[in-house]
DRENDO-1510 file (C-alpha; in Angstrom, 1 decimal, always signed):
<recs>
REC; n; res; u; v; w
REC; 1; MET; +77.5; +83.0; +97.6 .
REC; 2; LEU; +79.9; +83.5; +100.6 .
REC; 3; LYS; +78.4; +83.5; +104.0 .
REC; 4; TRP; +79.5; +87.0; +104.9 .
REC; 5; LEU; +77.9; +88.3; +101.6 .
REC; 6; LYS; +74.6; +86.5; +102.4 .
REC; 7; LYS; +74.6; +88.1; +105.8 .
REC; 8; ILE; +75.1; +91.7; +104.7 .
REC; 9; MET; +72.6; +91.5; +101.9 .
REC; 10; GLY; +69.9; +90.3; +104.3 .
REC; 11; ARG; +70.5; +92.9; +107.0 .
REC; 12; ASN; +67.8; +95.3; +108.2 .
REC; 13; LYS; +68.5; +98.8; +106.7 .
REC; 14; THR; +65.8; +100.9; +108.2 .
REC; 15; SER; +67.5; +102.0; +111.5 .
REC; 16; LEU; +69.9; +105.0; +111.8 .
REC; 17; PRO; +73.5; +103.6; +111.0 .
REC; 18; LEU; +76.3; +103.9; +113.3 .
REC; 19; CYS; +79.6; +103.8; +111.3 .
REC; 20; SER; +83.1; +102.9; +112.4 .
REC; 21; VAL; +86.0; +104.7; +110.5 .
REC; 22; VAL; +89.5; +103.5; +109.6 .
REC; 23; VAL; +91.9; +106.4; +108.9 .
REC; 24; PRO; +95.0; +105.3; +107.0 .
REC; 25; ALA; +97.8; +107.8; +107.8 .
REC; 26; ALA; +100.9; +105.7; +107.4 .
REC; 27; GLY; +102.2; +106.9; +104.1 .
REC; 28; ASN; +105.7; +108.3; +103.5 .
REC; 29; ALA; +104.5; +111.5; +101.7 .
REC; 30; SER; +106.9; +111.1; +98.8 .
REC; 31; ARG; +105.5; +114.0; +96.9 .
REC; 32; MET; +105.6; +116.5; +99.7 .
REC; 33; GLU; +109.2; +117.6; +99.3 .
REC; 34; GLY; +110.2; +116.4; +102.8 .
REC; 35; ILE; +107.0; +117.7; +104.6 .
REC; 36; ASP; +105.2; +115.2; +106.7 .
REC; 37; LYS; +101.7; +115.9; +105.4 .
REC; 38; ILE; +99.6; +114.5; +108.2 .
REC; 39; MET; +101.6; +116.5; +110.8 .
REC; 40; ALA; +101.9; +119.7; +108.7 .
REC; 41; PRO; +100.0; +122.7; +110.1 .
REC; 42; LEU; +96.7; +123.7; +108.3 .
REC; 43; ASP; +94.9; +126.6; +109.8 .
REC; 44; GLY; +97.0; +126.2; +113.0 .
REC; 45; LEU; +96.3; +122.5; +113.5 .
REC; 46; PRO; +98.0; +119.4; +112.1 .
REC; 47; VAL; +96.3; +118.1; +109.0 .
REC; 48; LEU; +95.5; +114.8; +110.7 .
REC; 49; ILE; +93.7; +116.5; +113.6 .
REC; 50; GLN; +91.6; +118.5; +111.1 .
REC; 51; THR; +90.6; +115.3; +109.4 .
REC; 52; LEU; +89.8; +113.6; +112.7 .
REC; 53; ARG; +87.7; +116.5; +114.0 .
REC; 54; CYS; +85.6; +116.3; +110.8 .
REC; 55; LEU; +84.8; +112.7; +111.6 .
REC; 56; GLU; +84.4; +113.3; +115.4 .
REC; 57; ARG; +81.6; +115.8; +114.8 .
REC; 58; SER; +79.3; +113.4; +112.9 .
REC; 59; PRO; +76.5; +111.7; +115.0 .
REC; 60; LEU; +76.8; +108.7; +112.5 .
REC; 61; VAL; +80.4; +108.0; +113.5 .
REC; 62; ARG; +80.7; +105.9; +116.6 .
REC; 63; GLU; +84.5; +105.0; +116.6 .
REC; 64; ILE; +87.6; +105.9; +114.7 .
REC; 65; VAL; +90.8; +103.7; +114.3 .
REC; 66; VAL; +93.9; +105.7; +113.2 .
REC; 67; VAL; +96.6; +103.7; +111.3 .
REC; 68; THR; +100.0; +105.5; +111.2 .
REC; 69; ARG; +103.7; +105.0; +110.9 .
REC; 70; GLU; +105.7; +103.4; +113.8 .
REC; 71; ASP; +107.6; +106.7; +114.3 .
REC; 72; LEU; +104.4; +108.6; +114.7 .
REC; 73; LEU; +102.6; +106.2; +116.9 .
REC; 74; VAL; +103.3; +108.2; +120.1 .
REC; 75; PRO; +102.9; +111.7; +118.7 .
REC; 76; VAL; +99.6; +110.8; +117.1 .
REC; 77; SER; +98.3; +109.2; +120.2 .
REC; 78; GLN; +99.3; +112.2; +122.2 .
REC; 79; LEU; +97.6; +114.6; +119.8 .
REC; 80; CYS; +94.3; +112.6; +119.9 .
REC; 81; ARG; +94.4; +112.9; +123.7 .
REC; 82; ASP; +95.4; +116.6; +123.6 .
REC; 83; PHE; +92.5; +117.4; +121.3 .
REC; 84; MET; +90.1; +115.2; +123.3 .
REC; 85; LEU; +89.1; +113.1; +120.3 .
REC; 86; ARG; +86.9; +110.7; +122.3 .
REC; 87; LYS; +85.9; +108.6; +119.2 .
REC; 88; VAL; +89.4; +107.7; +118.4 .
REC; 89; THR; +89.5; +104.3; +120.1 .
REC; 90; LYS; +92.8; +103.0; +118.9 .
REC; 91; VAL; +96.0; +104.3; +117.2 .
REC; 92; ILE; +98.0; +101.4; +115.6 .
REC; 93; ILE; +101.0; +100.8; +113.3 .
REC; 94; GLY; +100.2; +100.3; +109.6 .
REC; 95; GLY; +101.5; +97.7; +107.1 .
REC; 96; ALA; +103.9; +97.8; +104.2 .
REC; 97; ASP; +101.4; +99.5; +101.8 .
REC; 98; ARG; +98.1; +101.2; +102.0 .
REC; 99; THR; +96.0; +98.1; +101.5 .
REC; 100; ARG; +97.8; +96.3; +104.4 .
REC; 101; SER; +97.4; +99.4; +106.5 .
REC; 102; VAL; +93.6; +99.4; +105.9 .
REC; 103; GLN; +93.6; +95.6; +106.7 .
REC; 104; ALA; +95.3; +96.3; +110.0 .
REC; 105; GLY; +92.7; +99.0; +110.8 .
REC; 106; LEU; +89.8; +96.7; +109.9 .
REC; 107; ARG; +91.0; +94.2; +112.3 .
REC; 108; GLU; +90.9; +96.7; +115.2 .
REC; 109; VAL; +87.2; +97.8; +114.5 .
REC; 110; SER; +84.6; +96.7; +116.7 .
REC; 111; PRO; +83.4; +93.2; +115.7 .
REC; 112; ASP; +79.7; +94.3; +115.8 .
REC; 113; ALA; +80.3; +97.2; +113.3 .
REC; 114; GLU; +77.7; +97.1; +110.5 .
REC; 115; LEU; +79.2; +99.9; +108.4 .
REC; 116; ILE; +82.9; +100.8; +108.0 .
REC; 117; ALA; +84.2; +103.9; +106.3 .
REC; 118; ILE; +87.8; +104.4; +105.1 .
REC; 119; HIS; +88.9; +108.0; +104.9 .
REC; 120; ASP; +92.3; +109.4; +104.1 .
REC; 121; GLY; +94.2; +110.9; +107.0 .
REC; 122; ALA; +95.4; +113.6; +104.6 .
REC; 123; ARG; +91.9; +114.6; +103.5 .
REC; 124; PRO; +91.1; +117.3; +106.1 .
REC; 125; LEU; +88.4; +119.4; +104.3 .
REC; 126; LEU; +85.6; +116.9; +104.5 .
REC; 127; ARG; +82.1; +118.4; +105.1 .
REC; 128; GLN; +79.4; +116.7; +107.0 .
REC; 129; PRO; +76.9; +116.4; +104.1 .
REC; 130; VAL; +79.5; +114.5; +102.0 .
REC; 131; LEU; +80.3; +112.2; +104.9 .
REC; 132; GLU; +76.8; +111.5; +105.9 .
REC; 133; GLU; +75.4; +111.0; +102.4 .
REC; 134; ALA; +78.0; +108.3; +101.8 .
REC; 135; ILE; +77.3; +106.6; +105.1 .
REC; 136; LEU; +73.5; +106.6; +104.5 .
REC; 137; THR; +73.7; +105.4; +100.9 .
REC; 138; ALA; +76.1; +102.5; +102.0 .
REC; 139; GLN; +73.5; +101.6; +104.5 .
REC; 140; ARG; +71.0; +101.1; +101.6 .
REC; 141; THR; +73.3; +99.7; +98.9 .
REC; 142; GLY; +76.2; +98.0; +100.7 .
REC; 143; ALA; +78.9; +100.3; +99.2 .
REC; 144; ALA; +79.2; +104.0; +98.5 .
REC; 145; ALA; +81.7; +106.7; +97.9 .
REC; 146; PRO; +81.7; +110.4; +97.0 .
REC; 147; ALA; +82.8; +111.5; +93.6 .
REC; 148; ILE; +83.0; +114.6; +91.5 .
REC; 149; PRO; +82.8; +115.1; +87.7 .
REC; 150; LEU; +86.0; +115.6; +85.7 .
REC; 151; THR; +86.5; +119.1; +84.2 .
REC; 152; ASP; +89.6; +118.4; +82.2 .
REC; 153; THR; +89.9; +116.4; +79.0 .
REC; 154; VAL; +91.3; +113.0; +79.7 .
REC; 155; LYS; +93.7; +111.2; +77.3 .
REC; 156; ARG; +94.7; +107.5; +77.2 .
REC; 157; LEU; +98.5; +107.3; +76.8 .
REC; 158; GLU; +100.8; +104.8; +75.2 .
REC; 159; GLY; +104.2; +105.9; +76.4 .
REC; 160; SER; +104.2; +109.7; +76.1 .
REC; 161; GLN; +101.7; +109.8; +73.2 .
REC; 162; ALA; +98.0; +110.3; +73.5 .
REC; 163; VAL; +96.1; +107.6; +71.6 .
REC; 164; GLN; +92.6; +108.2; +72.7 .
REC; 165; THR; +90.4; +110.9; +74.2 .
REC; 166; MET; +88.1; +109.4; +76.9 .
REC; 167; ASP; +84.5; +110.2; +77.3 .
REC; 168; ARG; +84.6; +112.6; +80.2 .
REC; 169; ASP; +80.9; +112.2; +80.9 .
REC; 170; ALA; +81.5; +108.5; +81.8 .
REC; 171; LEU; +84.3; +109.3; +84.2 .
REC; 172; CYS; +84.6; +110.8; +87.7 .
REC; 173; ALA; +87.3; +111.4; +90.4 .
REC; 174; VAL; +86.5; +109.3; +93.5 .
REC; 175; GLN; +87.1; +110.7; +97.0 .
REC; 176; THR; +86.9; +109.4; +100.5 .
REC; 177; PRO; +85.2; +108.4; +102.8 .
REC; 178; GLN; +84.4; +105.1; +101.1 .
REC; 179; VAL; +81.8; +103.3; +103.1 .
REC; 180; PHE; +80.9; +99.7; +103.1 .
REC; 181; GLU; +79.0; +96.9; +104.8 .
REC; 182; ALA; +81.6; +95.7; +107.4 .
REC; 183; GLY; +81.7; +92.1; +106.1 .
REC; 184; LEU; +82.0; +93.2; +102.6 .
REC; 185; ILE; +85.1; +95.3; +103.0 .
REC; 186; ARG; +86.8; +93.0; +105.4 .
REC; 187; GLY; +86.4; +90.2; +102.9 .
REC; 188; ALA; +87.4; +92.3; +99.9 .
REC; 189; ILE; +90.5; +93.7; +101.5 .
REC; 190; ASP; +91.6; +90.3; +102.8 .
REC; 191; LYS; +91.2; +88.8; +99.3 .
REC; 192; ALA; +93.1; +91.7; +97.7 .
REC; 193; VAL; +96.0; +91.2; +100.1 .
REC; 194; THR; +96.0; +87.4; +99.6 .
REC; 195; ASP; +95.9; +87.8; +95.8 .
REC; 196; GLY; +98.7; +90.5; +95.8 .
REC; 197; ALA; +96.4; +92.8; +93.9 .
REC; 198; LEU; +97.5; +96.4; +93.3 .
REC; 199; ILE; +94.6; +98.6; +94.0 .
REC; 200; THR; +94.5; +102.4; +94.3 .
REC; 201; ASP; +91.4; +102.7; +96.5 .
REC; 202; ASP; +89.1; +100.5; +98.6 .
REC; 203; CYS; +86.3; +100.6; +96.1 .
REC; 204; ALA; +88.6; +98.7; +93.8 .
REC; 205; ALA; +88.8; +95.8; +96.3 .
REC; 206; VAL; +85.0; +95.5; +96.4 .
REC; 207; GLU; +84.8; +95.8; +92.6 .
REC; 208; ARG; +87.1; +92.8; +92.2 .
REC; 209; LEU; +84.4; +90.7; +93.8 .
REC; 210; GLY; +81.9; +91.8; +91.2 .
REC; 211; MET; +80.1; +94.2; +93.5 .
REC; 212; LYS; +79.1; +97.7; +92.5 .
REC; 213; VAL; +79.8; +100.9; +94.4 .
REC; 214; THR; +77.2; +103.6; +94.4 .
REC; 215; MET; +78.7; +107.1; +93.8 .
REC; 216; THR; +77.4; +110.0; +96.0 .
REC; 217; LEU; +77.9; +113.8; +95.6 .
REC; 218; GLY; +81.4; +114.7; +96.3 .
REC; 219; ASP; +82.9; +118.1; +97.0 .
REC; 220; PRO; +85.7; +119.8; +95.1 .
REC; 221; CYS; +86.9; +121.2; +98.4 .
REC; 222; ASN; +87.4; +117.6; +99.7 .
REC; 223; ARG; +90.9; +117.6; +98.5 .
REC; 224; LYS; +93.7; +115.2; +99.5 .
REC; 225; ILE; +96.9; +116.8; +100.7 .
REC; 226; THR; +99.4; +115.4; +98.2 .
REC; 227; THR; +101.8; +118.1; +97.3 .
REC; 228; PRO; +102.9; +121.3; +99.1 .
REC; 229; ILE; +100.6; +123.5; +97.1 .
REC; 230; ASP; +97.6; +121.6; +98.5 .
REC; 231; LEU; +98.4; +123.1; +101.9 .
REC; 232; VAL; +98.2; +126.5; +100.4 .
REC; 233; ILE; +94.9; +125.7; +98.7 .
REC; 234; GLY; +93.6; +124.1; +102.0 .
REC; 235; GLU; +94.4; +127.3; +103.9 .
REC; 236; ALA; +92.5; +129.3; +101.3 .
REC; 237; ILE; +89.5; +127.1; +101.5 .
REC; 238; LEU; +89.4; +127.2; +105.3 .
REC; 239; THR; +89.7; +131.0; +105.2 .
REC; 240; SER; +86.8; +131.2; +102.7 .
REC; 241; TRP; +84.6; +129.0; +105.0 .
REC; 242; GLY; +85.4; +131.2; +107.9 .
REC; 243; ALA; +84.5; +134.5; +106.0 .
</recs>
C-alpha cells in the first residue's frame, strides 16, 4: 500500500474536521451562449461570489483556493477583497483542463490540510447541511460526495438508438462538494494527470485507485450553472428561499 494511503487510513477521526476547499472556476463556459457564467449576476451578485459565500459561512471550512482563468485573475481577486472573503487565501491560474486546474489548486492548499473539498465555482446554491454532511462523512470514510436520485428514465445509447434501459434505482446524480482525505485526493489527481485519464469528476480519480466514495444526501437546488436557463432557475430558487 502506498505510504500516503497508509497515513490517511490510520488518522484519528474523532476531532472536528477543518476542511480546505479548492474551487475550480477556470472553464470557458462553452454552453452559456457567450455568458461568462462565474461572473454572471445571480440575485445581484456574481455567481462565483454566491458560491464562495456559501463556503465562507461554514465553520468547518478553514481556507479556500480559487482557480480561475488568466483573464479573470485580477477581477476575481478584487471581488474576493471587495466582499471581504477572508477564507480565500489564494486566487491562481488554472490548467489546460479541469483536472489540471484541480491539481494546481491542490498544490496551493496548506500542507497540513487533513481534508480537501473540491466544489464547482458555478454551483452557487449550496446549503450548509449538504456541505457539512459531506465533510463529516469524509472524515469518517476518507471520501464523500452529495448525490440525488435520478427521476428520469435513463437509456444506454449506441449512436442515436436506445439499446438498454438502465436500472434507475442503482444510479444517482453526483454533485459537489466532493470531499477527500488530503493525501488521497492529491495522489489520485496526480495519477490521473500522469496517466492522461479522462475523468468527469474528482470521485472518478479516487475510484481509479480502487477506493470507494460514500454518497451523502444531496439537494436538487444544488444546481450547477451550465446553460442560460440555469441562471433563471437559480434566481427563482433564491427568491423562494427569501420568501
